[in-house]
C-alpha positions as CSV (number, residue, x, y, z in Angstrom):
1,M,36.0,5.5,20.3
2,K,32.8,6.9,18.8
3,R,32.0,10.1,16.4
4,Y,28.9,11.9,16.7
5,L,27.5,13.6,13.9
6,I,24.3,15.4,13.2
7,I,22.6,15.8,9.8
8,P,20.2,18.8,10.5
9,Y,17.9,18.2,7.5
10,L,14.4,16.3,6.6
11,T,14.3,15.2,3.0
12,G,16.8,18.0,2.0
13,Q,14.9,20.5,4.0
14,R,16.9,22.5,6.9
15,R,15.8,21.5,10.5
16,D,18.2,23.3,12.7
17,G,16.3,22.4,15.9
18,L,18.0,18.9,15.9
19,G,21.2,20.9,16.9
20,R,19.5,21.0,20.3
21,V,20.7,17.7,20.9
22,N,24.0,19.4,21.8
23,D,22.0,20.9,24.7
24,V,21.0,18.0,26.5
25,S,23.8,15.2,25.2
26,T,26.6,14.2,27.6
27,H,28.9,14.6,24.6
28,P,29.4,16.8,21.6
29,W,27.7,15.9,18.2
30,E,29.3,17.6,15.4
31,L,26.9,19.3,12.9
32,L,27.2,18.9,9.3
33,D,25.4,21.4,6.9
34,I,25.7,23.1,4.0
35,P,25.3,26.8,4.0
36,D,23.5,27.2,1.0
37,F,20.8,24.9,1.7
38,E,18.9,27.0,4.1
39,E,15.1,26.0,3.0
40,V,12.8,24.6,5.6
41,A,10.2,23.7,2.6
42,I,10.7,22.3,-0.7
43,S,7.8,21.2,-2.6
44,D,9.8,19.7,-5.6
45,A,10.8,16.1,-4.9
46,N,13.7,16.3,-7.4
47,E,15.1,19.0,-6.0
48,K,14.8,17.2,-2.5
49,L,16.6,14.5,-3.9
50,R,19.2,16.5,-5.5
51,R,20.0,18.3,-2.2
52,M,20.0,15.0,-0.2
53,G,22.9,13.8,-2.7
54,H,24.7,16.6,-1.7
55,I,23.8,16.6,2.1
56,Y,24.8,12.7,2.4
57,A,27.7,12.9,-0.2
58,L,29.2,15.4,2.6
59,M,27.9,12.7,5.3
60,A,29.5,9.7,3.4
61,E,33.0,11.5,3.3
62,N,33.1,12.1,7.1
63,V,32.0,8.7,7.8
64,R,34.7,7.5,5.7
65,Q,37.2,9.6,7.6
66,V,35.8,8.4,10.7
67,V,36.0,4.6,10.0
68,L,39.6,5.1,8.6
69,R,40.5,6.4,12.0
70,G,39.1,3.1,13.9
71,D,36.5,5.0,15.1
72,R,32.8,4.3,14.9
73,P,30.2,6.5,13.5
74,V,27.1,7.4,15.1
75,C,24.6,9.9,13.4
76,I,21.3,11.6,13.9
77,A,19.2,12.8,11.0
78,G,15.6,14.0,10.1
79,D,15.2,11.3,7.8
80,C,16.2,7.4,7.0
81,F,18.2,8.5,4.0
82,S,21.0,9.2,6.3
83,S,21.3,5.2,5.9
84,L,22.4,5.6,2.2
85,G,25.4,8.3,3.5
86,M,26.4,5.9,6.3
87,L,26.4,2.9,3.9
88,A,28.2,4.9,1.4
89,G,31.0,6.1,3.9
90,L,31.3,2.5,5.1
91,Q,31.8,1.1,1.5
92,K,34.2,3.7,0.7
93,A,36.4,2.9,3.9
94,G,36.3,-0.5,3.0
95,K,34.2,-1.6,5.8
96,Q,31.1,-3.1,4.4
97,P,28.9,-4.2,6.9
98,D,28.1,-8.0,7.0
99,R,24.2,-7.2,7.8
100,I,22.2,-4.4,8.5
101,L,19.4,-4.1,11.2
102,W,16.5,-1.7,10.4
103,L,14.3,-1.1,13.0
104,D,11.2,0.8,12.0
105,A,7.4,0.7,12.5
106,H,7.3,1.1,8.6
107,G,8.9,-0.6,5.7
108,D,10.5,2.3,3.9
109,F,10.2,0.0,0.9
110,H,8.3,2.2,-1.8
111,T,9.5,3.1,-5.3
112,W,7.7,5.5,-7.6
113,E,5.8,2.6,-8.9
114,T,4.0,1.3,-5.4
115,T,3.8,4.6,-3.7
116,Q,0.5,6.2,-3.6
117,T,1.5,9.4,-1.5
118,K,4.7,10.0,-3.2
119,Y,6.4,10.5,0.0
120,L,10.1,10.3,-0.4
121,G,10.4,9.3,3.4
122,G,8.9,5.9,2.5
123,M,11.7,4.8,0.0
124,P,15.2,4.8,1.7
125,L,15.3,1.0,2.3
126,A,14.4,0.3,-1.2
127,I,16.9,2.5,-2.6
128,L,19.6,0.9,-0.2
129,A,18.9,-2.3,-1.7
130,G,19.1,-1.4,-5.3
131,R,15.5,-0.9,-6.4
132,Q,15.2,1.5,-9.1
133,D,13.1,4.7,-9.6
134,R,10.7,3.3,-12.4
135,R,9.0,6.6,-13.3
136,R,8.0,7.2,-16.8
137,K,9.6,10.0,-19.1
138,K,13.2,8.4,-18.3
139,R,13.2,10.7,-15.0
140,D,15.7,9.0,-12.5
141,S,16.5,11.2,-9.7
142,I,16.9,8.5,-7.4
143,G,19.7,6.9,-9.8
144,A,21.3,10.5,-9.7
145,L,21.0,10.5,-5.8
146,V,22.6,7.0,-5.7
147,E,25.4,8.1,-8.2
148,T,26.3,11.2,-6.3
149,L,26.9,9.2,-3.1
150,G,28.6,6.5,-5.0
151,V,26.7,4.0,-2.9
152,T,26.4,0.1,-4.0
153,P,23.1,-1.4,-3.4
154,F,23.2,-3.8,-0.2
155,P,22.1,-7.5,-0.4
156,E,18.6,-8.1,0.5
157,E,19.1,-11.0,2.2
158,K,21.5,-9.5,4.5
159,I,19.0,-7.0,5.9
160,I,16.9,-7.8,9.1
161,L,13.8,-5.4,9.2
162,S,11.6,-5.1,12.3
163,D,9.1,-4.8,13.1
164,A,7.3,-3.0,10.0
165,R,4.0,-3.3,11.4
166,D,2.7,-0.4,9.4
167,L,2.9,-1.4,5.4
168,D,0.8,-0.1,2.5
169,P,-0.3,-2.8,0.1
170,G,2.0,-2.2,-2.9
171,E,4.8,-2.0,0.0
172,K,3.8,-5.1,1.9
173,E,3.7,-7.0,-1.6
174,A,7.2,-6.0,-2.7
175,L,8.8,-6.8,0.8
176,Q,7.0,-10.3,0.5
177,N,8.8,-10.7,-2.7
178,S,12.3,-9.5,-1.6
179,N,14.8,-11.6,0.3
180,I,15.0,-9.2,3.4
181,R,14.1,-11.0,6.6
182,I,11.2,-9.3,8.3
183,C,10.7,-9.9,12.1
184,K,9.6,-9.1,15.3
185,I,12.2,-7.5,17.8
186,E,12.1,-10.3,20.2
187,D,13.1,-12.5,17.4
188,I,15.8,-10.7,16.2
189,R,18.9,-12.2,18.1
190,Q,18.2,-15.5,16.4
191,Y,19.2,-13.9,13.0
192,L,22.5,-12.2,14.0
193,S,25.9,-13.7,14.6
194,P,28.5,-12.1,17.3
195,D,31.3,-12.5,14.5
196,E,29.4,-10.5,11.9
197,N,29.9,-6.5,11.5
198,L,26.4,-5.0,12.2
199,Y,25.1,-1.6,11.2
200,V,22.1,-0.5,13.0
201,H,19.7,1.6,11.7
202,F,16.9,2.9,14.3
203,D,14.0,5.0,13.1
204,T,12.9,6.3,16.5
205,D,9.0,6.0,15.2
206,I,9.4,2.2,15.9
207,I,8.4,3.0,19.6
208,D,5.0,3.3,20.7
209,A,5.0,5.7,23.4
210,R,2.8,8.5,22.8
211,Q,2.8,9.9,26.2
212,D,6.3,9.8,27.1
213,M,7.9,10.7,23.8
214,P,5.3,12.8,22.3
215,A,7.2,14.1,19.5
216,L,8.0,11.3,17.6
217,K,6.8,11.1,14.3
218,Y,4.3,8.9,12.6
219,H,2.9,7.1,16.0
220,V,1.7,3.6,15.2
221,R,0.0,1.8,17.9
222,A,0.6,-1.8,19.1
223,G,4.3,-1.7,18.7
224,P,7.3,-2.0,21.3
225,T,7.5,0.0,24.1
226,K,10.7,2.0,25.2
227,E,11.6,-0.5,27.7
228,D,11.2,-3.2,25.0
229,I,13.8,-1.0,22.8
230,S,16.1,-0.8,25.8
231,V,16.0,-4.5,26.4
232,L,16.7,-5.3,22.8
233,F,19.7,-2.4,22.6
234,K,21.6,-4.1,25.7
235,S,21.2,-7.3,24.0
236,L,22.6,-6.0,21.0
237,R,25.7,-5.1,22.8
238,L,27.0,-8.7,22.0
239,C,27.3,-8.0,18.7
240,N,30.0,-6.3,16.7
241,I,28.2,-3.1,15.8
242,I,30.3,-0.6,13.4
243,A,28.0,2.4,12.7
244,I,24.8,3.5,14.0
245,S,22.1,6.0,12.4
246,V,19.0,7.6,14.0
247,S,15.9,8.8,12.2
248,A,15.0,11.6,14.6
249,W,11.9,12.8,15.9
250,H,9.9,16.0,15.3
251,E,12.3,18.5,16.9
252,E,9.9,21.5,16.0
253,E,7.5,19.8,18.3
254,D,10.1,18.9,21.3
255,L,10.5,22.2,22.8
256,D,11.1,20.6,26.1
257,N,13.7,18.0,24.7
258,K,11.8,15.3,26.4
259,T,11.8,13.1,23.2
260,A,15.3,13.9,22.5
261,I,16.3,13.0,26.0
262,A,14.5,9.6,25.8
263,C,16.0,8.7,22.6
264,L,19.5,9.5,23.5
265,N,19.1,7.4,26.7
266,L,18.2,4.5,24.7
267,L,21.1,5.3,22.5
268,K,23.3,4.9,25.4
269,E,21.9,1.5,25.8
270,L,23.1,0.5,22.3
271,E,26.5,2.0,22.3
């Protein structure tokens, strides 16, 4: 069986609109929230990271319980940091994946050393792989986040990143010097084995579908279509998928739920 979780936050900032998934889904999603964390806008990056530590620690505990019951966790969150909560929960349940498939138009492999924008959303994969904060003045909010979650860095050589067509210069260099496998979506299957436990992280902005899915975040042209992702997801059914996390769309722009419905339909193909 599967257990469906919604994490209504974007880098620690409240996004109640994600709860509208329950208005269009064919099955119920459990909302995980922290009532004290009500702010929809937070300017301080350290405070965002502090809150994400608590939010994704809550998620990790729920994932741990789901896995110990023999169920498969599936979550939707506002950002890719949910991958840390998912991985922590799997690890705490003794279910470390053999491989992670990270689907994203971007690399999410920035550290404070490489980022120009200071955007936290560009850092989750680097954190998951154990890259350090590297800021001056001994600030290590990322280290504090990792400690709060209790997550162990995942081996780079066991990560597949696709398609990562939009990389910043410093991020591109960091990935090239890493052991992460980067490939096009049509090449993913050759790097997977049916004997491996697979965790799939799906950032919906990998899709190039500006008209059909207008509320997708960070549109990047020349990427896979919705149909391409559908074909990929059907092929991944042959794999032993033990967990799925989804980085969502701009729910505040998706007033007709058109993008949510399209993403949920794709998710069905993967499940």
